[in-house]
N, C-alpha and C positions, 0 to 999 in steps of 0.2 A: 504493500500500500504506500502511495506517495501523494503528497500535496503539491500541486502545481499552482503557482500564483502568477497570474497575468495582470494586465492593467485594466482591460475593459470587459464588461459582461458579455458583449457580442463575441469577443475573442474566446472567452471562457466557455461559452456554449459550444462554439465550433470545435475547440480543442477537446472538450469533454466527449463529444460525439466520436472523435477520432481515437482517443485513448481508451475509452470505455472502462470496464471494471478494473479495479486495482489502482485507479487514480481518482483523486478529487480535485477538480479545477475551480479555483476561486479568483475573483477579481479584486484588486486593491483599489480600483477606481483612481488610477494615477498615483501621484505622490501621497504618502501617508504621513511624512514628517518633513519639516523644513525649519529654517530660521524663523523665530517668532517675529511678528510684524510690529510689536510694540517696543522692541529693544534692538540695539545694534547686533549683539550676539556673536561678534567676531573679536576675540581678544588679540589685538595686534602684538602686544608684548609677548604673549605665549607663542604667537606665530614666529616671532624673531628668535625665540629660544628653541624652537623646534618642537614645542608641545602642541597638542591638539587644541585649536583655538575656537571651535564652534560650540554653541549651545543650541541644540535642536529641540523642537517640541512637536507634539502631534498637531496636525492640522485640524481646524474646527470640523466636527462631524465625523472624524475618523476613529474615534474611540471604540465604537461598536464594531467596526470592521476589524480593528486590531484584536479586540477581545475574541472575536470569532476565529481569526487566523491562529491565535495562540492555542485555542482549544483544539482546532483541527490539526495543529502541528505537533501536538503532544506525542512524543515517542516515534514520530514519523520522519521519513526522508522528505525534505522540502526542496522543491526545484523552483527557483526564481526564474520566471520566463518573461520578464518585462522587455520592452523594445530593445533591439540590438544597436544601441548607440550609447553615448556618454550618460545622457539623462536616464535611460533605462538601466544602465549599470549602477548609477547612484540610487535609484529606486530599489534595486535588488539589495544593495548594501544596507540601506535603512531597514528593509524588511528583515534581513539577516540579523542585524543588531538587536531588533526587537524579539525575534523568535529563537535566538540562540539558547536561552535557558530552557526552552520547551522542546525543541526539535531534536531528533536523533542525529541528524546530519543535514547541512544546508549546502546546496550546490546551485550553480548557475547553468541554465540551458539557453541556447541561442538559435533562432531560426529566422530566415529571411522571407519565408512564404508559409502560409498556413495550409499545407497539403499533408496528406497522410504520410507520404514518404519523408518530408522534411521534419515533421513533428516526431515521428518514430525514430529517425536518425538522431535528432537532438536529445531525446530522452536516453538513448544508448550512449551518448557522448557528453555527459555533464562535465563541467569544469569548475574551477574555483572562480570566485568573483574577481574580476580584473581591477586590482587596486589602482593601477595607472589611469585607467579610464575614470574611475571614481575621483581620483585626485584632480584630473582635468576638469571635471564638473565642479568639484569643490572650489577650484581656483576661479572658474567663471562666476560661481555664486558669490564668492567673497568680493570679487571685483565689482559685481553689480551692487552688492550691499554697500560698499564704500562710496560709490558714486551716488547711489540712491539716498543714502543717509546724510551725505555732506553737500553734494552739488545741487541735487533737486530742491531741497529746502531753501538753499541760497537763491536759486532761480525763482522759486515761488514767492519768496519775500521781496525780491527785487522787482518783479513784475506784478505782484499782488494777485496771483491766480493760483487757485488750489489744484487745478487739473494739470499743471505743467510738470514735466519731468525731463531729466537729461540722462543719456545713456551712452555707453561706449560705442555701440553700433548705430543706434537710432539717431544720435546727434550727428555722426559722420555722414549718414545718408541724408538727413535733413539739410545739412550744410551744402551738399552737392545739388539738391533740388533748388535751394535758395540761390546758389551760385548760378545755376542755369537760368533761373527767372530774372536775375540781375542782367545777365547777358542779353536776354530777350528784350528787356526794357531799355537797355542802352543801345541796342542795335539800330543802326540807321541804314535803311535800304539803299543800295547803290544800283543805278540803272545800267543795263548792258544791252547789247544788240547782237542778234544772230542773223546771218544771211542764210536763207533757206532756198534750196534749188529743187524744183520739181522736174524730174526727168522721166523719159520713157524709152523702152527698147522692146521690140517684138511684142508690142501690145501690153507690156507690163510697166506700170507706173511705179515709181519709188521716189523717196525724198532723201536728199543729202544735205548735211548742215555743216556750217563752219564752227570753229570755237567761238568763245565770247569776244566781242569787241567792246572795249570800255569807252571808246570815243565814237559817237554817232557818225561823224564825218568819214572816218576810216571805213566803217561798215558800208556807208552809202556808195563809196567809190566802186564797190563790187557789183552794183546794180546794172552797170553799163555792159558787163561782160556776160553774154548769153550762151557762150559755147564753153563746155568743160571737157578737159582731156582726162581720160582714165590713166592714172599713173601707177595704180596698184589694184590688183584684183585677186584676192586670196580666198581659197575654199579649204575648209577643214572639216573633218569628222571628229566630233568631241564626245568623249565618254563622260557622263555625269554619274559619279558614284553616289550610292544612297546615303542618307543622313544617319547618324548614329542613333541608337535607341535612347530613350529618355533618361535624363538625370532629373533631379527635383527642380533645378533651376530652369532647364529647357521646357519641362512640362508646364511649369507656371507661366513661362513666356508664351508658349503656343496656345494654352487655354485662354490667356488674356487676349492674344491677337485674334483668335478665331471665335471665341465665345463671349469676350469681354468679362470673363470671370476674374475676380480678385485672386491673388495668390492664396489668401486665407481660405476662400471657398474651394479653390482647386484642391488644396491639401485636405480639406474636410471630406470631400467626396473620395479622394484617393485613400484616406484613412478607412472609410467605409468599405471600399473595395478590398483593401488589404485584410481588414479584420474578418471579412466574409470569405477570404480565401481565393479571390479572383486575380489579384496581382501580387507581385513580390513587394518587399518593403519599399515604401514610397519616399523615404528620405535617403537619397544617395547622390553622391557627386561623381560617380564613376559610370562610364558607358560600357563597362566590361560585361560580357555575357559568359556564363559557364559553358564548358564544352558540351555538356548534356543539352543545354538550351539551344545551342547552335545546331546540334545534330537534329533535334526535334523540329526546329524552324525550317531546316533544309528539307526534311521529309514532308512537312506541311506545305511548303511552297511547291514541291514537286507534285503533290496530290491535287492542290487547288489550281495551279497555273501551268504546270508542265515544265519540262527540262529546260526549255529556252529561257525561262525566267530564273534559272538557277546558275550562279557563276561557278566556274571550275573549282575555285577554292573559296572557303568561307572568309568573310571579312572579320578582321580582328580589331576591336576598338579598345584603346588604352586610355586610362585616366591621365589627366594633366599632372604635372609635377607636384603641385601643392594639394592635390585631392587626397582625401583619406583612403579612398578605394576599399572601404570596409565591406561594401555590399555590391551585388550585381546592379546593373541598370534596372530601371522599372520596366517590367514586362508582364504579360499574362502568365499565370501559373499553368494553365492548360493549353499546351501548344499542339493540340490536335484539332481536327475539324469540329469537334464537339465544343471547343472553346471559342469558336467564331462568334462575333457580336450578334448576328441574326439568330443564333441558337439560344442565346441568353436573354433575348428581348423580353420575355415575360417574367424573368427572375430579378431584373434590375429596375430601379427607378429611372425615369427619363434622364436625370442628371448623371446617374451612375453609368448608364448605357452610353451616354455621350462621351464621357471621359474614358471609359473602358475601350470604346471603339477607336478613339484617338491613340491610346496606348497600344492596342492590338495592331493597328495599321503600321505604326512606327516600328514596332518590334519585327513584324513580318517583312516590311520593306527593307529593313537594314541588312538583310541577308539575300536580297534579290539582285538580279543582274543590273548593271548600270543602264541608265537611259542613254540613247544615242541621238545626237543632234548633228545636223548638217549646218555649218555656220559659214557666213560669207562676210568679208570686210573689203569694201571698195573705197579707194581714195581717189578723188578727182581734183583737178586744179584748173583755175582760169589763167588768163594771160597776165594777170596782176601777180600771180604766184600764190594766191589764197587757196588753201586746201579745204575741200568739202569731204565729209565722211558719211558713208551709208553702211548699215549693217543689216544682215538678214539671218534668220534662224528658223529651222523647221525640225520638228521631232520625227525621227526616223523609226526608233523603237522605244516604246514607253518604259520598258523595264520596271524598276521599282516604283515609278510614277503611276503605274496601273493601280497600285494599292494606296500610296500616300501622295495625295495631290498637293505638293508643296508649291511655294511661290516660284514664279519664273523671273529670273533677273532681267533687267531692262537692256538686253543686248540686241534687240531688234525683233521683228516679227515677220514671218513669211520669207520666202526665198526670192532673192533678187534675180533679175534676168542674167543670162550668160554674158559676162563682160570680159573684155580682154584689154590688157595694158596697151596704151597707144591709141585707142579709138577715141573719137570725139562724139559728144552728145549735145544736142540743143537743150537749153534749160529755161524754165520760167523762174526768174529770180525775184525774191521779195525779202523785205526787211521785217524782222520780228523783234519787238522790244519786250524786255522782261526786267525783273529786279531781283537782286540777291535776297534770300529769305533768311530770317533769324533761325537760330538753332531750335529744334523742336523740344517742347516740354517732355518730360519723362512720363511714360505710361507706367502702370503698375508692373507690367511685364519687362519694360526696358530698364527700370530701376533695379529689378532683380538681376538682369543681365549685367548691369554696371557693378552690382555687389559681387557677383561671381568673378567678373573680370579683374576687379581690383583686390579681391581677397578679403573684402569687408563682410564679416559674417560667415555662416556656414549653412548648408541646406536646411538644417533644422530651425534656423533663425530668420530666413528670408521672409516668409509669410508673416510671422509674428511682428517683425520690424515694420513692415508696411502697414499692418493692422494698427500698431501703436501710433504711428504718425497720423492716421485718420482719427483714431479714438481721441487723441489729445487735442484735436482741432488744429494741427499744424498744416495739414493739407486737405484739400477737397478735390474730388475727382469730377472733372467736367469734360464731357465729350471724350471720355476715355483717357484724359490726361490729368496728371497730378499738379494742382495749382497751390503753391504755398500761401498761407494766410498772413495777415499782418502780424499775428502772434509768432509765426515761424521766423519772420525777419527779426523780431525783438529778441527771441530766444537765441538765435545765431549771433546777433550783435553782442548780447551779454556774454556768451561763451567765447567769442573772439577776443573780448577784452580780458576776461578772467581766466579762462581755461582753453586757450587755443589748441593745445595738444589733443583735445578730444575730437577736434574736427579734421584731423589729418588722416586721410585714407591709408597712407603709408604706415603710420604708427598703429592704427587700428588693425591693419592686415598683419603687421608684425606681431601684435598680441595674439592673433589667431594662430599664427605659426608657433608661438610659444606654447599655446594650449595643445597644439598637435604634438609638439615635442614631449610635453608632459604625458600625454596619452601613450606615446611610444616608449616611455620610461627613460628618455634622454635628457630630461630637465626636471629639477626639483620644483614641485607645484607652488611652493611658497614664493619663488622668485617673481613671477608676474604679479602676484598679489602685493608684495612689498614694493615693487616698482610703481604700481598704481598708487599705493599709499604715500609714497615719496612725492608724487606729483601734486598731491593735495595736502601736504604736511602742514601748511598754514591753517587748514580747517580742522585738523585732528583734535585740537583742544576742545572743540565744541562737543565732542563725544563724551567728555568728562563733565562738562558744565551742566548738562541736563540729561543725565542718563535715563531717567524714567519719565521724561516729559515729551516724548515723541508720540504724536497722534497715531492711532492704529488705522489700518486701511479701512476697516469697517466704520470708524468714526469719521474719517475723511469722506467716505462715500455718502454717508448720511448727511453730512454737512453740505456736500455739493448738491444733494437733492433739495435741501431746504433753500440753498442759495438760488437755485433755478426757480423755485416756487415764488420766492420773494423778489426775484430779478435784482439781486443785490450781491455784489462781489464780496468775498471773504478777504479781510485785510491780510497782507503778507505775513506780518508778525504773529498773527493768530494761527496761521497754517503750520508753524513749526513748534507750537506749544500745545500739548495735550490739555493742560489746564485752561488756557485761554480759549481753545477751540470748544471745550465743554461749556464754558460760560457763553460763548457766542451761540452755540446750539440752543441753550436754554432761552436766551433772549429771542432767537429766531422763531422758536416754537410759540413763544408768547405772542409775537407779532402775528403769526399765522392764525392763532386762536382768536385774537382781537379782530382780525379781518373777517373771520368767519362769523363772529358774534355781531359785528356791525353790518354785515351784508343783509340787505332786505329780503323778506320772504317772497316766494312766488305767489301769484294770484291763487293757485290751487291750494297752497298751504294756508293762506289767509281764509279761504272758503271753508276748509276743514275746521279751523278754530271757531269761525263764526257759527257754524252749524252744530258743533259738538262740544265746544269748550265751556268751562265754567267762567264765572265773573272775573276771577283772578287772572286767567290767561288772556281773556279779552281785553282787560285793562292793560296788561303788559304789551299787547299788540298795539293798542292806541298810543302808548308811551314810547314805542319803538324799542322795547326790551326784547330784541329778537333772540338773544341767547336763551332766555327763559322759555320763549315760544318754541324753540327748536327742541329743548329738553322735554317739554310737554308733548310735542308731536311724536317724539321717539317713544315715549311711554304709551301714548294712545295707540300707535300702530302695533306695538308689541302686544298690548292687551287684545287687540283685534285678532292677531295671529294665534294667540293662545286659545281664544274662543273657537276659531276655525278648527284647530287641532282637536279640541274637545268634541266638536260636532262630528268630526270624521271617526273618532273612536266610538262614539255613540251609535 
């Protein structure tokens, strides 16, 4: 008998069905323990001396779950089966710490897909909890705590807003979005001119264009020359290789481009598909596929499309140098015809089917034959020496594009007539004016691409970072683009003055590399934490000034709700004091109660009092004592409901 602990009930149900008798599968519902919200809970002096610096506590509402797990673990083998990443490893460590006195033995199992073969293999190959992974998560958590407890309150006080926060990744990303917006605002369009020639040969019409002219007069000089000479006519057959299977980043980008889904929503649907056993683990920065998966994909392609769509050798996709490469690419778990999207149509929700279809097509296409294009490049020249270029392109064999209909680059369309160097063609020449365009705002997909390219964040943090920027009111999404608010500009201005290091993509990416080295066992986890503490050393004394006066998240959340109802900002100095915030909440509740008391009654409420009330309540109505009237109405309607229940029983 063994107790298997996973994170979600959906996963627990699926795995229980696979393992059957001899196993009890229970869900921890994510994290069960964390740093308390009402204290710093990271002793930096202990950290410097090499002692364990954290004070962890059970999360609210997790007492019952822990009690049940302890009971089930008594004398049993416990297998921690949380997600196969740093956060999942930390969850396993916390569970192990709590269950050690009760369990016979505690081990860690890891799987990247919820299939019978993967689960049974994982159970047969348990391992110890990877302390390096846990340490990497400890380091990330400690750094977040330092910034959250020192810089965020400073920011809130400075700008007088309770909903503001600063973060190692979120602030760097926000700075990039604000930087792009400043570039757009400063941008001054510059006019330019292009000379366009319309030509014809053998009944085929085509267009050739010059490069940009910045002076109109220079461009106009070409309008007098109506004959163009072909100086180059090049034909090529080009093979277009398939795109690699999905990583987390590319999946979020494609879902945003095609469906306008936010990264958060994409990962939510991907999580559902993973937990129900339809796809492999959805947080991956590697395009690598296992040998088994490649073999199954090649068999599937042969069955569905035939040998002509199967390349002689399989494509091998490798992770970039800084990728963790801990998991396979995101792919379907069932790589047979029974796993095709049309077969699963009735089992998946519309959103799940949409994303699954995208993942399935990308995975299948990545092992198919290349698409074949016939391309042409023609260069013509007038007597002035100005060159005109025309390009043509036609698909000869669709290959992988039969399955995955990707974008076509702007290299030309259709095939040009058969042209030879040295021949002359008559042309209709005209001038076209245009203007340079400002850089484009980031979409939710393109900012994820920027994060991946610069090394800011990791697959598990992309979606949550974008979500935080929207939740804090730093950006709004308009027509698919992220537009920074006035608050965003103020936040970045403050951080540029006080903590410019937080806005550097290079420093943020360097920190991610340090965390990777910690996970690999090549760097002491305390180093990146102490480096962060050193950057804010002038703020560290604040931790000792008011150790027990930091508002809890629950208190802050309630205060923000009252603030919205009153349409009144919470003063900055109140936000960093538990005592002052408590006093503000009391006064805010009194104001709301007064507003409710003074608010006039509806005509319907007045009619009820006139018809059913005694002299006392009628007098209160005349004097405008609406608070008393409302209390009387509450009692009156309760008595009516009581009488109705009595009649029903009779």
